[in-house]
PyMOL CGO cylinders between C-alpha atoms (Angstrom):
from pymol import cmd
from pymol.cgo import CYLINDER

trace = [
    CYLINDER, -88.06, 10.67, 39.30, -91.62, 11.22, 40.40, 0.3, 1, 1, 1, 1, 1, 1,
    CYLINDER, -91.62, 11.22, 40.40, -92.96, 14.57, 41.51, 0.3, 1, 1, 1, 1, 1, 1,
    CYLINDER, -92.96, 14.57, 41.51, -92.95, 13.31, 45.11, 0.3, 1, 1, 1, 1, 1, 1,
    CYLINDER, -92.95, 13.31, 45.11, -89.31, 12.22, 44.87, 0.3, 1, 1, 1, 1, 1, 1,
    CYLINDER, -89.31, 12.22, 44.87, -88.28, 15.58, 43.42, 0.3, 1, 1, 1, 1, 1, 1,
    CYLINDER, -88.28, 15.58, 43.42, -90.18, 17.43, 46.16, 0.3, 1, 1, 1, 1, 1, 1,
    CYLINDER, -90.18, 17.43, 46.16, -88.50, 15.26, 48.79, 0.3, 1, 1, 1, 1, 1, 1,
    CYLINDER, -88.50, 15.26, 48.79, -85.04, 16.05, 47.42, 0.3, 1, 1, 1, 1, 1, 1,
    CYLINDER, -85.04, 16.05, 47.42, -85.83, 19.76, 47.18, 0.3, 1, 1, 1, 1, 1, 1,
    CYLINDER, -85.83, 19.76, 47.18, -87.16, 19.63, 50.77, 0.3, 1, 1, 1, 1, 1, 1,
    CYLINDER, -87.16, 19.63, 50.77, -83.88, 18.14, 51.94, 0.3, 1, 1, 1, 1, 1, 1,
    CYLINDER, -83.88, 18.14, 51.94, -81.90, 20.83, 50.15, 0.3, 1, 1, 1, 1, 1, 1,
    CYLINDER, -81.90, 20.83, 50.15, -84.03, 23.61, 51.66, 0.3, 1, 1, 1, 1, 1, 1,
    CYLINDER, -84.03, 23.61, 51.66, -83.87, 22.06, 55.14, 0.3, 1, 1, 1, 1, 1, 1,
    CYLINDER, -83.87, 22.06, 55.14, -80.08, 21.73, 54.97, 0.3, 1, 1, 1, 1, 1, 1,
    CYLINDER, -80.08, 21.73, 54.97, -79.58, 25.22, 53.57, 0.3, 1, 1, 1, 1, 1, 1,
    CYLINDER, -79.58, 25.22, 53.57, -81.82, 26.86, 56.17, 0.3, 1, 1, 1, 1, 1, 1,
    CYLINDER, -81.82, 26.86, 56.17, -80.79, 24.50, 58.99, 0.3, 1, 1, 1, 1, 1, 1,
    CYLINDER, -80.79, 24.50, 58.99, -84.41, 23.50, 59.65, 0.3, 1, 1, 1, 1, 1, 1,
    CYLINDER, -84.41, 23.50, 59.65, -84.65, 19.91, 60.85, 0.3, 1, 1, 1, 1, 1, 1,
    CYLINDER, -84.65, 19.91, 60.85, -87.82, 18.02, 59.99, 0.3, 1, 1, 1, 1, 1, 1,
    CYLINDER, -87.82, 18.02, 59.99, -88.96, 20.57, 57.43, 0.3, 1, 1, 1, 1, 1, 1,
    CYLINDER, -88.96, 20.57, 57.43, -91.87, 19.27, 55.36, 0.3, 1, 1, 1, 1, 1, 1,
    CYLINDER, -91.87, 19.27, 55.36, -92.73, 21.17, 52.22, 0.3, 1, 1, 1, 1, 1, 1,
    CYLINDER, -92.73, 21.17, 52.22, -95.68, 20.92, 49.88, 0.3, 1, 1, 1, 1, 1, 1,
    CYLINDER, -95.68, 20.92, 49.88, -96.15, 22.08, 46.30, 0.3, 1, 1, 1, 1, 1, 1,
    CYLINDER, -96.15, 22.08, 46.30, -98.23, 25.12, 47.22, 0.3, 1, 1, 1, 1, 1, 1,
    CYLINDER, -98.23, 25.12, 47.22, -95.58, 26.62, 49.51, 0.3, 1, 1, 1, 1, 1, 1,
    CYLINDER, -95.58, 26.62, 49.51, -93.37, 29.53, 48.53, 0.3, 1, 1, 1, 1, 1, 1,
    CYLINDER, -93.37, 29.53, 48.53, -90.41, 31.28, 50.14, 0.3, 1, 1, 1, 1, 1, 1,
    CYLINDER, -90.41, 31.28, 50.14, -92.66, 33.48, 52.27, 0.3, 1, 1, 1, 1, 1, 1,
    CYLINDER, -92.66, 33.48, 52.27, -94.07, 30.35, 53.94, 0.3, 1, 1, 1, 1, 1, 1,
    CYLINDER, -94.07, 30.35, 53.94, -90.66, 29.09, 55.08, 0.3, 1, 1, 1, 1, 1, 1,
    CYLINDER, -90.66, 29.09, 55.08, -88.73, 30.71, 57.95, 0.3, 1, 1, 1, 1, 1, 1,
    CYLINDER, -88.73, 30.71, 57.95, -85.35, 32.05, 56.89, 0.3, 1, 1, 1, 1, 1, 1,
    CYLINDER, -85.35, 32.05, 56.89, -85.92, 31.81, 53.14, 0.3, 1, 1, 1, 1, 1, 1,
    CYLINDER, -85.92, 31.81, 53.14, -84.78, 35.27, 52.12, 0.3, 1, 1, 1, 1, 1, 1,
    CYLINDER, -84.78, 35.27, 52.12, -83.07, 36.51, 48.95, 0.3, 1, 1, 1, 1, 1, 1,
    CYLINDER, -83.07, 36.51, 48.95, -79.63, 35.22, 49.96, 0.3, 1, 1, 1, 1, 1, 1,
    CYLINDER, -79.63, 35.22, 49.96, -81.06, 31.83, 50.95, 0.3, 1, 1, 1, 1, 1, 1,
    CYLINDER, -81.06, 31.83, 50.95, -82.89, 31.74, 47.61, 0.3, 1, 1, 1, 1, 1, 1,
    CYLINDER, -82.89, 31.74, 47.61, -79.60, 31.99, 45.74, 0.3, 1, 1, 1, 1, 1, 1,
    CYLINDER, -79.60, 31.99, 45.74, -78.03, 29.30, 47.91, 0.3, 1, 1, 1, 1, 1, 1,
    CYLINDER, -78.03, 29.30, 47.91, -81.04, 27.00, 47.51, 0.3, 1, 1, 1, 1, 1, 1,
    CYLINDER, -81.04, 27.00, 47.51, -81.24, 27.42, 43.75, 0.3, 1, 1, 1, 1, 1, 1,
    CYLINDER, -81.24, 27.42, 43.75, -77.50, 26.76, 43.31, 0.3, 1, 1, 1, 1, 1, 1,
    CYLINDER, -77.50, 26.76, 43.31, -77.85, 23.60, 45.40, 0.3, 1, 1, 1, 1, 1, 1,
    CYLINDER, -77.85, 23.60, 45.40, -80.92, 22.52, 43.40, 0.3, 1, 1, 1, 1, 1, 1,
    CYLINDER, -80.92, 22.52, 43.40, -79.10, 23.11, 40.12, 0.3, 1, 1, 1, 1, 1, 1,
    CYLINDER, -79.10, 23.11, 40.12, -76.15, 21.01, 41.31, 0.3, 1, 1, 1, 1, 1, 1,
    CYLINDER, -76.15, 21.01, 41.31, -78.32, 18.21, 42.68, 0.3, 1, 1, 1, 1, 1, 1,
    CYLINDER, -78.32, 18.21, 42.68, -80.41, 17.90, 39.54, 0.3, 1, 1, 1, 1, 1, 1,
    CYLINDER, -80.41, 17.90, 39.54, -77.75, 18.77, 36.96, 0.3, 1, 1, 1, 1, 1, 1,
    CYLINDER, -77.75, 18.77, 36.96, -79.71, 21.68, 35.51, 0.3, 1, 1, 1, 1, 1, 1,
    CYLINDER, -79.71, 21.68, 35.51, -79.24, 25.43, 35.07, 0.3, 1, 1, 1, 1, 1, 1,
    CYLINDER, -79.24, 25.43, 35.07, -81.97, 28.02, 35.40, 0.3, 1, 1, 1, 1, 1, 1,
    CYLINDER, -81.97, 28.02, 35.40, -81.91, 31.52, 34.01, 0.3, 1, 1, 1, 1, 1, 1,
    CYLINDER, -81.91, 31.52, 34.01, -82.47, 34.32, 36.48, 0.3, 1, 1, 1, 1, 1, 1,
    CYLINDER, -82.47, 34.32, 36.48, -85.81, 35.13, 34.86, 0.3, 1, 1, 1, 1, 1, 1,
    CYLINDER, -85.81, 35.13, 34.86, -86.91, 31.50, 35.20, 0.3, 1, 1, 1, 1, 1, 1,
    CYLINDER, -86.91, 31.50, 35.20, -86.15, 31.55, 38.92, 0.3, 1, 1, 1, 1, 1, 1,
    CYLINDER, -86.15, 31.55, 38.92, -87.91, 34.87, 39.45, 0.3, 1, 1, 1, 1, 1, 1,
    CYLINDER, -87.91, 34.87, 39.45, -91.04, 33.68, 37.65, 0.3, 1, 1, 1, 1, 1, 1,
    CYLINDER, -91.04, 33.68, 37.65, -91.56, 30.60, 39.84, 0.3, 1, 1, 1, 1, 1, 1,
    CYLINDER, -91.56, 30.60, 39.84, -94.41, 31.38, 42.23, 0.3, 1, 1, 1, 1, 1, 1,
    CYLINDER, -94.41, 31.38, 42.23, -94.12, 28.30, 44.44, 0.3, 1, 1, 1, 1, 1, 1,
    CYLINDER, -94.12, 28.30, 44.44, -92.41, 24.95, 44.94, 0.3, 1, 1, 1, 1, 1, 1,
    CYLINDER, -92.41, 24.95, 44.94, -94.92, 23.30, 42.63, 0.3, 1, 1, 1, 1, 1, 1,
    CYLINDER, -94.92, 23.30, 42.63, -93.58, 25.32, 39.72, 0.3, 1, 1, 1, 1, 1, 1,
    CYLINDER, -93.58, 25.32, 39.72, -89.98, 24.49, 40.64, 0.3, 1, 1, 1, 1, 1, 1,
    CYLINDER, -89.98, 24.49, 40.64, -90.79, 20.79, 40.89, 0.3, 1, 1, 1, 1, 1, 1,
    CYLINDER, -90.79, 20.79, 40.89, -92.67, 20.88, 37.56, 0.3, 1, 1, 1, 1, 1, 1,
    CYLINDER, -92.67, 20.88, 37.56, -89.71, 22.52, 35.82, 0.3, 1, 1, 1, 1, 1, 1,
    CYLINDER, -89.71, 22.52, 35.82, -87.29, 20.01, 37.32, 0.3, 1, 1, 1, 1, 1, 1,
    CYLINDER, -87.29, 20.01, 37.32, -89.57, 17.16, 36.27, 0.3, 1, 1, 1, 1, 1, 1,
    CYLINDER, -89.57, 17.16, 36.27, -89.79, 18.56, 32.73, 0.3, 1, 1, 1, 1, 1, 1,
    CYLINDER, -89.79, 18.56, 32.73, -86.02, 19.04, 32.46, 0.3, 1, 1, 1, 1, 1, 1,
    CYLINDER, -86.02, 19.04, 32.46, -85.37, 15.52, 33.70, 0.3, 1, 1, 1, 1, 1, 1,
    CYLINDER, -85.37, 15.52, 33.70, -87.83, 14.11, 31.17, 0.3, 1, 1, 1, 1, 1, 1,
    CYLINDER, -87.83, 14.11, 31.17, -86.05, 15.98, 28.36, 0.3, 1, 1, 1, 1, 1, 1,
    CYLINDER, -86.05, 15.98, 28.36, -82.65, 14.77, 29.59, 0.3, 1, 1, 1, 1, 1, 1,
    CYLINDER, -82.65, 14.77, 29.59, -83.93, 11.19, 29.66, 0.3, 1, 1, 1, 1, 1, 1,
    CYLINDER, -83.93, 11.19, 29.66, -85.31, 11.47, 26.12, 0.3, 1, 1, 1, 1, 1, 1,
    CYLINDER, -85.31, 11.47, 26.12, -82.02, 12.78, 24.74, 0.3, 1, 1, 1, 1, 1, 1,
    CYLINDER, -82.02, 12.78, 24.74, -79.97, 10.08, 26.47, 0.3, 1, 1, 1, 1, 1, 1,
    CYLINDER, -79.97, 10.08, 26.47, -81.61, 7.27, 24.47, 0.3, 1, 1, 1, 1, 1, 1,
]
cmd.load_cgo(trace, "trace")
């Protein structure tokens, strides 16, 4: 998946979780930029992201992500590693 495809899928997850139709996210955005993204929503979003992408993040990994760009980069990296090991 490309970075844009990953961001689109994450955007859909966030929009569904927060019930925000037409939500458009960009890589520089963080939770403070998105209405309703509080600590409980963060847990729900991260669980949904982990399920959708077939990955698991440690709590420290999640806490250290400053914005969506970092989340997308980590998902992209994990997917690349999963693709390499499947060959």
